[in-house]
C-alpha positions as CSV (number, residue, x, y, z in Angstrom):
1,M,79.7,113.9,100.0
2,P,82.8,111.8,100.6
3,D,84.3,111.8,104.1
4,H,88.0,112.5,103.7
5,I,88.9,112.7,107.4
6,N,92.1,110.8,108.2
7,K,92.6,109.8,104.5
8,I,95.2,110.4,101.9
9,V,93.5,111.2,98.6
10,T,95.2,111.2,95.1
11,G,93.8,113.7,92.7
12,N,93.5,117.4,91.8
13,C,93.4,119.3,95.0
14,V,90.8,121.8,93.8
15,E,88.4,119.0,92.8
16,V,89.0,117.1,96.1
17,M,88.6,120.3,98.2
18,K,85.2,120.8,96.5
19,E,84.1,117.7,98.3
20,I,85.1,119.0,101.8
21,E,82.4,120.8,103.9
22,D,82.4,124.5,104.4
23,N,84.1,125.9,107.5
24,S,85.4,122.5,108.5
25,V,89.2,122.8,108.4
26,N,91.1,124.4,111.3
27,L,94.5,124.5,109.8
28,T,96.0,124.2,106.3
29,L,99.7,123.7,106.3
30,T,101.4,123.2,102.9
31,S,104.4,124.1,100.8
32,P,103.1,124.4,97.2
33,P,105.2,124.2,94.0
34,Y,106.5,127.7,93.2
35,D,108.1,129.2,90.1
36,N,110.3,126.6,88.4
37,L,111.9,125.2,91.5
38,R,109.8,122.0,91.6
39,T,108.5,119.8,88.8
40,Y,105.3,117.8,89.1
41,K,105.4,116.2,85.6
42,G,103.4,119.0,84.0
43,Y,100.7,119.2,86.6
44,S,99.1,122.7,86.6
45,F,98.8,124.9,89.7
46,P,95.5,126.9,89.6
47,L,96.3,129.3,92.4
48,D,93.1,131.4,92.3
49,E,90.9,128.3,92.5
50,I,93.0,126.8,95.3
51,I,92.7,130.0,97.4
52,E,88.9,130.2,96.7
53,Q,88.4,126.7,98.0
54,L,90.7,127.2,101.0
55,Y,88.7,130.2,102.1
56,R,85.4,128.2,101.8
57,I,86.6,125.2,103.8
58,T,88.6,127.1,106.4
59,A,86.7,127.4,109.7
60,D,86.1,130.9,111.2
61,G,89.2,131.7,113.1
62,G,91.1,129.0,111.2
63,V,94.6,129.4,109.7
64,V,96.4,128.7,106.5
65,V,100.3,128.4,106.7
66,W,101.8,128.8,103.2
67,V,105.5,127.9,103.1
68,V,107.1,129.4,100.0
69,A,110.1,131.0,98.5
70,D,111.1,132.8,95.2
71,A,113.2,131.5,92.4
72,T,115.9,133.7,90.9
73,I,115.4,133.9,87.1
74,K,117.6,136.0,84.9
75,G,119.2,137.7,87.8
76,S,116.0,138.7,89.6
77,E,113.9,137.2,92.3
78,T,110.4,136.6,91.0
79,G,108.4,138.0,93.9
80,T,105.8,135.3,93.5
81,S,105.6,134.8,97.2
82,F,104.4,138.4,97.8
83,R,102.0,138.4,94.9
84,T,100.5,135.1,96.3
85,A,100.1,136.8,99.7
86,L,98.2,139.7,98.2
87,K,95.9,137.2,96.3
88,F,95.1,135.6,99.7
89,M,94.2,139.0,101.1
90,E,92.1,139.9,98.0
91,N,90.1,136.7,98.6
92,G,89.2,137.6,102.2
93,F,92.1,136.2,104.3
94,N,93.9,138.3,106.9
95,L,97.7,138.3,106.7
96,H,98.1,137.3,110.4
97,D,101.9,137.0,110.3
98,T,104.8,136.9,108.0
99,M,107.2,134.3,109.5
100,I,110.6,133.1,108.4
101,F,111.7,129.5,108.1
102,K,115.5,129.9,108.6
103,K,117.6,126.9,107.5
104,T,120.6,126.1,109.6
105,N,122.1,124.1,106.7
106,P,121.1,126.1,103.5
107,I,122.1,125.1,100.0
108,P,125.4,126.8,99.0
109,Q,125.1,130.0,97.0
110,I,125.1,129.5,93.3
111,Y,124.4,133.1,92.2
112,R,127.2,135.7,92.0
113,K,127.2,139.0,93.7
114,R,124.4,138.1,96.2
115,Y,124.2,136.7,99.7
116,R,123.4,133.1,100.4
117,N,119.6,132.4,100.7
118,D,119.0,131.0,104.2
119,F,115.2,131.1,104.4
120,E,111.7,130.6,103.1
121,Y,108.6,132.6,104.0
122,M,105.8,131.1,106.1
123,F,102.8,133.3,105.5
124,V,100.2,132.8,108.2
125,F,96.7,133.7,106.9
126,S,93.6,133.6,109.0
127,K,89.9,133.7,108.3
128,G,88.9,136.5,110.6
129,A,90.6,136.7,114.0
130,V,92.7,133.7,114.9
131,K,90.8,131.4,117.3
132,V,93.5,129.1,118.6
133,H,97.0,130.1,119.5
134,N,99.1,127.8,121.7
135,P,102.4,129.7,121.6
136,I,105.7,128.0,121.3
137,M,107.8,129.1,124.3
138,E,111.6,129.6,124.7
139,D,113.8,130.1,127.7
140,C,114.7,133.7,128.7
141,L,118.4,134.5,128.7
142,H,118.2,136.4,132.0
143,A,115.5,134.3,133.8
144,G,115.1,135.3,137.4
145,L,117.1,138.4,137.2
146,E,115.8,141.2,139.4
147,L,116.4,144.8,138.1
148,K,117.7,147.0,140.9
149,S,116.7,150.5,141.8
150,T,117.9,153.3,139.6
151,T,118.1,157.1,139.5
152,Y,116.7,158.9,136.5
153,K,115.9,162.5,135.6
154,N,112.4,163.7,135.1
155,Y,112.6,167.1,133.4
156,C,109.3,168.2,135.1
157,K,110.1,167.0,138.7
158,G,113.9,166.9,138.7
159,E,115.9,163.9,139.8
160,Q,113.8,160.9,140.7
161,K,114.6,157.5,142.2
162,R,112.8,154.3,141.2
163,E,113.2,151.6,143.9
164,K,112.4,148.7,141.6
165,L,112.0,148.7,137.8
166,A,110.0,145.5,137.3
167,N,109.3,142.0,138.5
168,P,112.0,139.4,138.1
169,V,112.6,138.2,134.5
170,K,110.3,135.3,133.7
171,S,111.7,131.9,132.9
172,Q,110.1,131.7,129.4
173,K,108.8,134.0,126.7
174,I,106.9,133.5,123.5
175,K,109.1,132.5,120.6
176,G,109.8,135.1,117.9
177,N,108.6,134.6,114.3
178,I,111.9,133.5,112.9
179,W,112.0,129.7,113.3
180,E,115.3,127.8,112.7
181,Y,115.4,124.2,111.6
182,V,118.0,121.8,110.1
183,V,116.7,120.4,106.8
184,G,116.9,116.7,106.0
185,K,119.4,115.7,108.7
186,R,117.3,114.4,111.6
187,A,116.3,110.7,111.6
188,E,112.6,111.6,111.6
189,D,113.0,113.5,108.3
190,Q,114.6,110.6,106.5
191,E,111.3,109.0,105.7
192,A,110.5,111.9,103.3
193,K,114.0,112.2,101.7
194,G,112.6,110.8,98.4
195,H,110.5,114.0,97.9
196,P,112.2,116.9,96.1
197,A,111.3,119.5,98.7
198,P,110.1,118.2,102.1
199,F,110.0,120.5,105.1
200,P,111.2,119.4,108.6
201,C,108.8,117.4,110.9
202,A,109.7,119.9,113.6
203,L,108.3,122.8,111.5
204,A,105.1,121.0,110.9
205,R,104.7,120.0,114.6
206,D,105.3,123.6,115.8
207,H,102.6,125.0,113.5
208,I,100.1,122.3,114.2
209,T,100.7,122.8,117.9
210,S,100.4,126.6,117.6
211,W,97.2,126.9,115.6
212,T,95.1,123.8,116.5
213,N,93.9,121.7,119.4
214,P,93.6,117.9,119.6
215,G,90.7,116.7,117.5
216,D,90.9,119.6,115.1
217,V,91.3,119.0,111.3
218,V,94.6,119.7,109.5
219,L,94.7,119.8,105.7
220,D,97.7,119.6,103.3
221,P,96.3,119.9,99.8
222,M,99.8,119.3,98.3
223,C,101.0,116.8,100.9
224,G,103.9,115.2,98.9
225,S,105.5,112.7,101.3
226,G,103.0,113.4,104.0
227,T,104.9,115.2,106.7
228,T,102.0,117.4,107.7
229,C,99.6,114.4,107.9
230,V,102.1,112.3,109.9
231,C,102.7,115.1,112.4
232,A,99.0,115.8,112.7
233,Y,98.3,112.1,113.4
234,D,101.1,112.0,116.0
235,L,99.7,115.1,117.7
236,D,96.1,113.6,117.9
237,R,94.7,115.8,115.2
238,N,92.6,114.6,112.3
239,F,94.2,115.1,108.9
240,I,93.3,115.3,105.2
241,G,96.1,114.8,102.7
242,I,95.8,115.4,99.0
243,D,98.4,115.0,96.2
244,I,98.1,114.7,92.5
245,S,101.2,112.5,92.2
246,F,100.4,108.8,92.5
247,A,104.0,108.1,93.4
248,F,104.0,110.5,96.4
249,F,100.5,109.2,97.3
250,I,101.9,105.6,97.7
251,E,105.0,107.0,99.6
252,T,102.7,108.8,102.0
253,I,100.6,105.8,102.7
254,I,103.6,103.7,103.6
255,I,105.0,106.4,105.9
256,I,101.7,106.9,107.8
257,E,101.2,103.1,108.1
258,K,104.6,103.0,109.9
259,H,103.4,105.6,112.3
260,T,100.1,103.8,112.8
261,R,101.9,100.6,113.6
262,R,104.4,102.4,115.9
263,R,101.5,103.9,117.9
264,I,99.9,100.5,118.3
265,V,103.1,99.0,119.5
266,N,103.8,101.8,122.0
267,K,100.3,101.5,123.4
268,I,100.7,97.8,123.9
269,I,104.1,98.2,125.5
270,K,102.6,100.8,127.9
271,D,99.6,98.6,128.7
272,F,101.9,95.6,129.2
273,T,104.0,97.5,131.8
274,T,100.9,98.5,133.7
275,D,98.9,95.2,133.4
276,K,100.9,92.0,133.7
277,K,97.8,90.0,132.7
278,I,98.4,90.9,129.0
279,S,100.0,87.9,127.3
280,V,102.8,87.9,124.7
281,F,100.3,86.3,122.3
282,E,97.9,89.2,122.8
283,I,100.6,91.7,122.1
284,L,101.6,89.9,118.9
285,L,98.0,89.5,117.8
286,T,97.3,93.2,118.3
287,I,100.3,94.2,116.3
288,F,100.0,91.9,113.4
289,Q,96.3,91.2,113.0
290,P,95.6,94.6,111.2
291,L,98.1,93.5,108.5
292,F,95.7,90.7,107.5
293,N,92.3,92.3,108.2
294,S,92.8,96.0,107.2
295,S,91.1,97.1,104.0
296,T,94.0,99.5,103.8
297,Y,96.3,96.7,102.5
298,E,93.6,95.4,100.2
299,N,93.3,98.8,98.6
300,L,96.9,99.6,98.6
301,F,97.7,97.6,95.6
302,S,94.5,98.2,93.7
303,S,94.8,99.9,90.4
304,S,91.5,101.8,91.1
305,I,92.7,103.3,94.4
306,S,91.9,106.9,95.0
307,S,92.1,107.2,98.8
308,V,93.3,105.3,101.9
309,A,91.9,105.7,105.4
310,F,93.8,105.3,108.6
311,L,92.7,104.8,112.2
């Protein structure tokens, strides 16, 4: 059975997932094609088979985050997102949470007599009870505030006085399930601007941080320009990326190679600042030697390429 860990694979995601071991993926984070909003040059989207394979390969307690929205066709939203959620549940997944991806810079409204669409759904499915949850925290507005004594009426005992209502307000609290992001404006998101529908790197990071630990396996079976894989790599998770489009496959390889090289450079700079014995020649050799020795580059321009591995 092929080892797809830390690889980008081009091919039909159902067929590639069949090669992944049972119960081996801790998180799947993806934004699939939905309705007629995205075109993949006639590629089919076998939803039932995808869900079946996702359930098989998801580890017990693992999570699938499905980022999706509905098209408006002939004056009506399709409701595809809700039907998809029900299919996941019919195949054994729990609907752990229905989260909202709120866009701070949404596309202007083009339909008459309706409000601007500012969001997409982020359905969080789990295989059994969720095993890992590293919650994203946010600052409390009234951090440190102490609630004073108060008088209240107890209809059984008459007027009562409570000396102190509660402990001081904490400095942070768990973030709600409506997450706001700017789309396509941050510098880190420019790498994926060639894809028709990328989601922000910050969104991917927040979900990967929330539902996995370092060393866990993160899958994106429709990885497009590779945002999920790049963020998993940067957060010390293992990744598997799959996309049926060869053009997006090449784009993802280039983006991840940039991040691989950046990590090497950052490590060398850190080592150089702590160990003055490292020479400039050693720094240059470490940075550029992989360019000439790596099988990645030998395979990159091969017509028979099907996957590329990364460190």
